[in-house]
DRENZA-200469 format. One record per residue (C-alpha): x, y, z; chain; residue number from 1. Coordinates in steps of 0.001 Angstrom, whole numbers, plus 500000, padded with zeros to 6 digits. Layout:
BEGIN
ATOM      xx      yy      zz  chain    n
ATOM       X       Y       Z      A  NUM
...
END
This chain:
BEGIN
ATOM      xx      yy      zz  chain    n
ATOM  138491  691855  414530      A    1
ATOM  139032  688272  415773      A    2
ATOM  137891  687060  412539      A    3
ATOM  139845  689673  410294      A    4
ATOM  143741  689611  409671      A    5
ATOM  143186  693688  408331      A    6
ATOM  142887  696459  410432      A    7
ATOM  140532  697912  407639      A    8
ATOM  136386  696439  406459      A    9
ATOM  135382  697289  402983      A   10
ATOM  131566  698232  402687      A   11
ATOM  130107  695098  401751      A   12
ATOM  131349  693508  405105      A   13
ATOM  129175  695965  407160      A   14
ATOM  126775  696225  405275      A   15
ATOM  126342  692030  406218      A   16
ATOM  127355  692829  409182      A   17
ATOM  125151  695895  410228      A   18
ATOM  122875  693905  412804      A   19
ATOM  125038  691748  413909      A   20
ATOM  124719  691845  418200      A   21
ATOM  128409  692126  419372      A   22
ATOM  129250  694805  416299      A   23
ATOM  129084  698386  417160      A   24
ATOM  129300  701382  414853      A   25
ATOM  130802  703915  415092      A   26
ATOM  131114  707733  413490      A   27
ATOM  134519  709807  414243      A   28
ATOM  133982  712858  411864      A   29
ATOM  136486  715235  412661      A   30
ATOM  137721  718596  410406      A   31
ATOM  139872  721081  410808      A   32
ATOM  139630  724505  412830      A   33
ATOM  138090  726989  410591      A   34
ATOM  136483  724480  408301      A   35
ATOM  132184  725387  407315      A   36
ATOM  131521  721901  408732      A   37
ATOM  129908  720569  411887      A   38
ATOM  130193  716893  412346      A   39
ATOM  127885  716312  415108      A   40
ATOM  125392  718345  412917      A   41
ATOM  126142  716116  410063      A   42
ATOM  125953  712886  412288      A   43
ATOM  122176  714261  413068      A   44
ATOM  121743  714604  409196      A   45
ATOM  122678  711227  408032      A   46
ATOM  124980  708401  409647      A   47
ATOM  125534  704224  409346      A   48
ATOM  122472  702769  411829      A   49
ATOM  123053  702574  414355      A   50
ATOM  126195  704624  414240      A   51
ATOM  127479  706338  417569      A   52
ATOM  129117  709822  417461      A   53
ATOM  132345  709869  419070      A   54
ATOM  133843  713422  419708      A   55
ATOM  137556  713856  418701      A   56
ATOM  137818  717134  420742      A   57
ATOM  135589  715859  423637      A   58
ATOM  137061  712249  424742      A   59
ATOM  140473  714228  425003      A   60
ATOM  142985  715426  427424      A   61
ATOM  140883  718637  428548      A   62
ATOM  144422  719753  430933      A   63
ATOM  146584  719576  427882      A   64
ATOM  146824  722897  425698      A   65
ATOM  147382  720660  422699      A   66
ATOM  144111  719544  420347      A   67
ATOM  142680  715741  421119      A   68
ATOM  145135  714861  422758      A   69
ATOM  145218  711071  424664      A   70
ATOM  142953  710788  427317      A   71
ATOM  143484  709521  430562      A   72
ATOM  141846  705937  430621      A   73
ATOM  139825  706672  433225      A   74
ATOM  138149  708771  431151      A   75
ATOM  138059  706936  427888      A   76
ATOM  136296  704099  429064      A   77
ATOM  133952  706379  431138      A   78
ATOM  132983  708224  428018      A   79
ATOM  132717  704797  425797      A   80
ATOM  130985  702955  427840      A   81
ATOM  128016  705412  428135      A   82
ATOM  128087  705338  423494      A   83
ATOM  127587  701480  424139      A   84
ATOM  131376  700452  423235      A   85
ATOM  132535  697906  425210      A   86
ATOM  134616  694735  426448      A   87
ATOM  133623  692300  423633      A   88
ATOM  132352  694427  421071      A   89
ATOM  133375  694455  417529      A   90
ATOM  133977  698252  416645      A   91
ATOM  133974  699543  413038      A   92
ATOM  134809  703159  413590      A   93
ATOM  134328  705163  409773      A   94
ATOM  134139  709254  409193      A   95
ATOM  133111  711387  407055      A   96
ATOM  136451  712559  405083      A   97
ATOM  136931  709295  404344      A   98
ATOM  139441  707257  406517      A   99
ATOM  141434  710357  407680      A  100
ATOM  139382  711481  411505      A  101
ATOM  138353  707111  412048      A  102
ATOM  142176  706190  411332      A  103
ATOM  142783  708196  414679      A  104
ATOM  139608  706744  416609      A  105
ATOM  140827  703337  415377      A  106
ATOM  144363  704054  417114      A  107
ATOM  142872  705635  420488      A  108
ATOM  140749  702162  420860      A  109
ATOM  144412  700073  420492      A  110
ATOM  146027  702579  423019      A  111
ATOM  143456  702491  425342      A  112
ATOM  143728  698032  424791      A  113
ATOM  140695  697037  422619      A  114
ATOM  142365  694927  420010      A  115
ATOM  138809  694005  418596      A  116
ATOM  137962  697560  415789      A  117
ATOM  138759  698097  412392      A  118
ATOM  138102  701152  409730      A  119
ATOM  135589  701185  407730      A  120
ATOM  137543  701628  403368      A  121
ATOM  135729  704764  402760      A  122
ATOM  134370  705860  405145      A  123
ATOM  130538  707545  405149      A  124
ATOM  131272  708816  401329      A  125
ATOM  131460  705489  399736      A  126
ATOM  128945  703990  401759      A  127
ATOM  126899  706351  399939      A  128
ATOM  127917  706598  397120      A  129
ATOM  127059  702927  396807      A  130
ATOM  123675  703294  397749      A  131
ATOM  123631  701874  401210      A  132
ATOM  121214  703308  404330      A  133
ATOM  121520  705977  406280      A  134
ATOM  119344  707002  409189      A  135
ATOM  119050  710721  411090      A  136
ATOM  118754  712094  414368      A  137
ATOM  120602  711135  417986      A  138
ATOM  122444  707942  418449      A  139
ATOM  120352  705512  421003      A  140
ATOM  122907  702988  422817      A  141
ATOM  122856  701137  426466      A  142
ATOM  125630  701423  428137      A  143
ATOM  128539  698622  428486      A  144
ATOM  131308  698075  430866      A  145
ATOM  134767  699434  429029      A  146
ATOM  138031  697741  430662      A  147
ATOM  141158  699957  429788      A  148
ATOM  144739  698708  429322      A  149
ATOM  147124  701517  428139      A  150
ATOM  149501  700802  425450      A  151
ATOM  152237  702211  426224      A  152
ATOM  154255  701465  423689      A  153
ATOM  152341  702806  420924      A  154
ATOM  152018  706086  422520      A  155
ATOM  155246  708686  422191      A  156
ATOM  155886  711852  424258      A  157
ATOM  158479  714784  423423      A  158
ATOM  160490  713522  425599      A  159
ATOM  160947  710148  423904      A  160
ATOM  160594  712061  420645      A  161
ATOM  163628  713765  421646      A  162
ATOM  165843  710386  422586      A  163
ATOM  164133  709150  419405      A  164
ATOM  165813  712503  417292      A  165
ATOM  168634  711501  418936      A  166
ATOM  169612  708059  418654      A  167
ATOM  167786  706995  415840      A  168
ATOM  166216  704121  417638      A  169
ATOM  163459  704502  415779      A  170
ATOM  162217  705679  412032      A  171
ATOM  160552  708891  411858      A  172
ATOM  157532  708868  409037      A  173
ATOM  155724  712773  409052      A  174
ATOM  152604  712712  407237      A  175
ATOM  151711  716438  406410      A  176
ATOM  152002  717802  403225      A  177
ATOM  155283  718012  401283      A  178
ATOM  155304  721419  401553      A  179
ATOM  154801  721636  405563      A  180
ATOM  157699  719251  406257      A  181
ATOM  160161  721421  403830      A  182
ATOM  159202  724365  405629      A  183
ATOM  158589  726067  402245      A  184
ATOM  154292  725706  402970      A  185
ATOM  153064  727876  406584      A  186
ATOM  151685  725410  409623      A  187
ATOM  147412  726212  409904      A  188
ATOM  147977  726990  413142      A  189
ATOM  149436  729699  414319      A  190
ATOM  153006  730015  416380      A  191
ATOM  154543  726880  414350      A  192
ATOM  157832  726517  413026      A  193
ATOM  157867  725159  409869      A  194
ATOM  159985  721925  408813      A  195
ATOM  160499  718918  410493      A  196
ATOM  162591  716758  413052      A  197
ATOM  166085  715248  411808      A  198
ATOM  166121  712242  410198      A  199
ATOM  162406  712444  409713      A  200
ATOM  161364  710322  405852      A  201
ATOM  158063  712180  404832      A  202
ATOM  154985  710710  403302      A  203
ATOM  151795  712379  402906      A  204
ATOM  148651  711304  403134      A  205
ATOM  147471  711023  399408      A  206
ATOM  150514  708918  399144      A  207
ATOM  148616  706310  400914      A  208
ATOM  145316  706593  399179      A  209
ATOM  143230  705457  396658      A  210
ATOM  140882  707854  393565      A  211
ATOM  138182  706421  395518      A  212
ATOM  139057  707615  399221      A  213
ATOM  140007  703658  400111      A  214
ATOM  143257  702881  401790      A  215
ATOM  145727  701566  399144      A  216
ATOM  146854  697633  399093      A  217
ATOM  148996  696016  400575      A  218
ATOM  151003  695313  397798      A  219
ATOM  150881  699326  396690      A  220
ATOM  151826  700541  400439      A  221
ATOM  155438  698535  400527      A  222
ATOM  157011  700986  397530      A  223
ATOM  155025  704092  399294      A  224
ATOM  157203  703559  402367      A  225
ATOM  160283  701990  400221      A  226
ATOM  160343  704913  397977      A  227
ATOM  160331  707198  400991      A  228
ATOM  163720  705795  402144      A  229
ATOM  161770  703287  404936      A  230
ATOM  163246  700285  406377      A  231
ATOM  160331  698221  407301      A  232
ATOM  161518  696053  408883      A  233
ATOM  162963  698703  411649      A  234
ATOM  161150  700286  414202      A  235
ATOM  158509  702897  412954      A  236
ATOM  157338  705772  414722      A  237
ATOM  155186  707862  412815      A  238
ATOM  153367  712080  412986      A  239
ATOM  151658  715234  411464      A  240
ATOM  149945  717864  412769      A  241
ATOM  148418  716757  415488      A  242
ATOM  148377  712880  415708      A  243
ATOM  145486  712467  413162      A  244
ATOM  147116  712138  410283      A  245
ATOM  150048  709886  411990      A  246
ATOM  147675  707180  412945      A  247
ATOM  146960  706766  409119      A  248
ATOM  150424  706040  409129      A  249
ATOM  149899  703429  411780      A  250
ATOM  147037  701720  409906      A  251
ATOM  148372  701616  406691      A  252
ATOM  151570  699978  408678      A  253
ATOM  148863  697342  410118      A  254
ATOM  147727  696425  406668      A  255
ATOM  151721  695771  405844      A  256
ATOM  151742  693727  408717      A  257
ATOM  152937  696287  411507      A  258
ATOM  150336  696094  413709      A  259
ATOM  151668  698028  416616      A  260
ATOM  153442  701419  414805      A  261
ATOM  153965  704167  417363      A  262
ATOM  152556  707399  417208      A  263
ATOM  153579  710977  419165      A  264
ATOM  150367  712207  420160      A  265
ATOM  151738  715852  420325      A  266
ATOM  152526  715619  416742      A  267
ATOM  154061  719076  415096      A  268
ATOM  151670  721081  416746      A  269
ATOM  153774  720370  419758      A  270
ATOM  157010  719844  418532      A  271
ATOM  157126  722869  416234      A  272
ATOM  155822  725374  419230      A  273
ATOM  158409  724255  422010      A  274
ATOM  161665  726130  421547      A  275
ATOM  163873  723039  422213      A  276
ATOM  163017  720950  420060      A  277
ATOM  165417  720351  416950      A  278
ATOM  163721  721797  413660      A  279
ATOM  165124  721499  410205      A  280
ATOM  164120  722386  406424      A  281
ATOM  163961  721328  402394      A  282
ATOM  163825  717436  401546      A  283
ATOM  164846  714551  403832      A  284
END
């Protein structure tokens, strides 16, 4: 949002701007494989008025064996324009978990060069808890033109991450739960090694989220990063299991005034599934 410095907006803000002609609302709901919930079905039952559904697994790189990797710029533009998301749109992204996949879609739009995008703080759970309106049925969208401008500086590949590990030129923040980071807890996806990249710091999702499901304030976020040994003045790249929670790290850092944090797209699903990548166990 050009007039909003923070990368998130409140439910009150969205309620006030719900009818604004340039505001587009995106439901980015997604659940881990094996979860007995269907985000598309839930969207049809209840969504914020005017929202369209963004399928993270469909608007992705279909040539990759890894989950929900960034699509090509051409594919992304083709899909989002059909959702009515185009140049000049002020995009507000939410999800039914509170803040998780919405952050991924926020980062994806930014990676494709669309800066006018924010996350609804607290998402659909907070919106509904406050008694705000929802509607059902399929979305209706008028196609709009979207011009992609790939931002390579906020995307990291596995080869780039190997260099990061070797040189230490960027700090690595791993947002997986502590047990998975140390290697004590098995990965939810089969065939992955346990542990983390050498030199990585661990900031799990729960450390960044308030009890009401909103992102912590900047005043409370800064000590979280500092306690993990992160120097907020130095370059940072974030990673997680498959690039979703890593986007929450990028969102949190944007709240702290660092809007261009890189995300390792393949994350642990890629790194932990290869035999040519360095892995260590234990605490940071």
